[in-house]
VOPAGU-2260 file (C-alpha; in pm, 1 decimal, decimal comma):
REM VOPAGU-2260
SITE   aa  ch    i         X         Y         Z
SITE  MET   A    0   13666,3    7606,9    9471,9
SITE  THR   A    1   13303,5    7692,6    9532,1
SITE  GLU   A    2   13214,8    8056,3    9508,5
SITE  ILE   A    3   12947,3    8183,7    9744,4
SITE  SER   A    4   12755,5    8481,8    9621,9
SITE  SER   A    5   12536,3    8689,3    9842,4
SITE  PRO   A    6   12181,9    8761,6    9733,0
SITE  ARG   A    7   12128,1    9096,4    9567,3
SITE  VAL   A    8   11989,3    9349,8    9810,0
SITE  ALA   A    9   11796,2    9609,2    9617,0
SITE  ARG   A   10   11775,2    9957,2    9754,7
SITE  SER   A   11   11537,3   10204,8    9599,0
SITE  ARG   A   12   11696,4   10525,1    9474,6
SITE  ILE   A   13   11390,4   10724,5    9579,4
SITE  THR   A   14   11221,0   10697,6    9918,4
SITE  VAL   A   15   10894,9   10878,7    9985,3
SITE  LEU   A   16   10828,6   10895,2   10359,0
SITE  GLY   A   17   10489,1   10906,0   10533,5
SITE  VAL   A   18   10251,9   11199,5   10529,9
SITE  GLN   A   19   10356,7   11488,7   10752,8
SITE  PRO   A   20   10074,3   11681,6   10920,3
SITE  ASP   A   21   10041,9   12039,7   10803,4
SITE  SER   A   22    9771,3   12271,8   10674,7
SITE  ARG   A   23    9876,9   12124,2   10339,6
SITE  PRO   A   24   10006,2   11770,8   10418,5
SITE  PHE   A   25   10329,4   11666,7   10246,7
SITE  ARG   A   26   10573,0   11379,1   10223,5
SITE  ILE   A   27   10950,0   11398,1   10257,0
SITE  VAL   A   28   11147,5   11271,9    9958,4
SITE  GLU   A   29   11495,2   11120,2    9980,6
SITE  ILE   A   30   11724,1   11019,0    9696,1
SITE  ASP   A   31   12003,6   10774,7    9773,8
SITE  GLY   A   32   11933,6   10831,0   10145,4
SITE  ASP   A   33   11964,8   11210,7   10133,1
SITE  TYR   A   34   11681,0   11456,2   10197,2
SITE  VAL   A   35   11603,4   11634,4    9869,9
SITE  GLY   A   36   11265,5   11796,4    9922,7
SITE  THR   A   37   10898,4   11762,9    9996,4
SITE  ALA   A   38   10612,1   11646,9    9778,4
SITE  ARG   A   39   10241,7   11708,0    9792,6
SITE  SER   A   40   10161,5   11486,7    9494,1
SITE  VAL   A   41   10299,3   11218,1    9264,5
SITE  THR   A   42   10382,1   11494,9    9016,8
SITE  ASP   A   43   10612,8   11652,5    9276,0
SITE  VAL   A   44   10791,5   11319,5    9324,2
SITE  LEU   A   45   10843,5   11287,0    8948,8
SITE  GLN   A   46   10970,4   11645,9    8921,1
SITE  ILE   A   47   11216,0   11596,9    9206,9
SITE  ALA   A   48   11340,8   11272,3    9051,9
SITE  ALA   A   49   11388,2   11442,6    8714,4
SITE  ALA   A   50   11582,3   11726,1    8878,6
SITE  TYR   A   51   11827,1   11460,2    9002,7
SITE  GLY   A   52   11848,3   11289,6    8663,6
SITE  ILE   A   53   11622,9   10996,6    8750,1
SITE  VAL   A   54   11355,3   10900,4    8501,3
SITE  VAL   A   55   11075,8   10704,8    8668,2
SITE  HIS   A   56   10887,9   10473,5    8432,8
SITE  ASP   A   57   10697,5   10281,4    8699,4
SITE  LEU   A   58   10605,7   10429,4    9037,5
SITE  ASP   A   59   10522,1   10077,4    9158,5
SITE  ASP   A   60   10873,2    9942,3    9091,7
SITE  PRO   A   61   11030,1    9890,6    9437,5
SITE  ASP   A   62   11377,8    9904,1    9283,6
SITE  VAL   A   63   11309,0   10266,9    9193,1
SITE  VAL   A   64   11062,7   10405,7    9450,6
SITE  ARG   A   65   11000,4   10295,4    9806,7
SITE  TRP   A   66   10677,2   10425,4    9958,3
SITE  VAL   A   67   10680,0   10443,8   10340,0
SITE  GLY   A   68   10359,9   10497,9   10536,5
SITE  GLY   A   69   10130,7   10464,4   10239,4
SITE  ASP   A   70   10146,9   10426,6    9864,8
SITE  LYS   A   71   10147,1   10666,1    9570,8
SITE  PHE   A   72    9780,7   10745,4    9642,1
SITE  THR   A   73    9838,7   10847,6   10007,4
SITE  TRP   A   74    9867,7   11225,6   10034,5
SITE  GLY   A   75    9649,2   11315,4   10331,1
SITE  PRO   A   76    9618,3   11222,2   10694,9
SITE  GLY   A   77    9496,6   10871,9   10765,7
SITE  PRO   A   78    9182,5   10782,2   10958,1
SITE  HIS   A   79    9180,0   10878,5   11324,2
């Protein structure tokens, strides 16, 4: 009998959504698909992750963090 295995579909534990307009722009942070807070910097993302027991060794590892609407350096509004 031949066993068919499906390819592994990785889902990041942490998702950082695009910049939200505000007097102090921020990004929404989700863990395992649930809203957990807002971040105004990479430090905020790391602190939120730690509060949920997640140690992030590499912010560029897509298995750990998914950046939507920019990368870890995107914290302000884009060009108009």
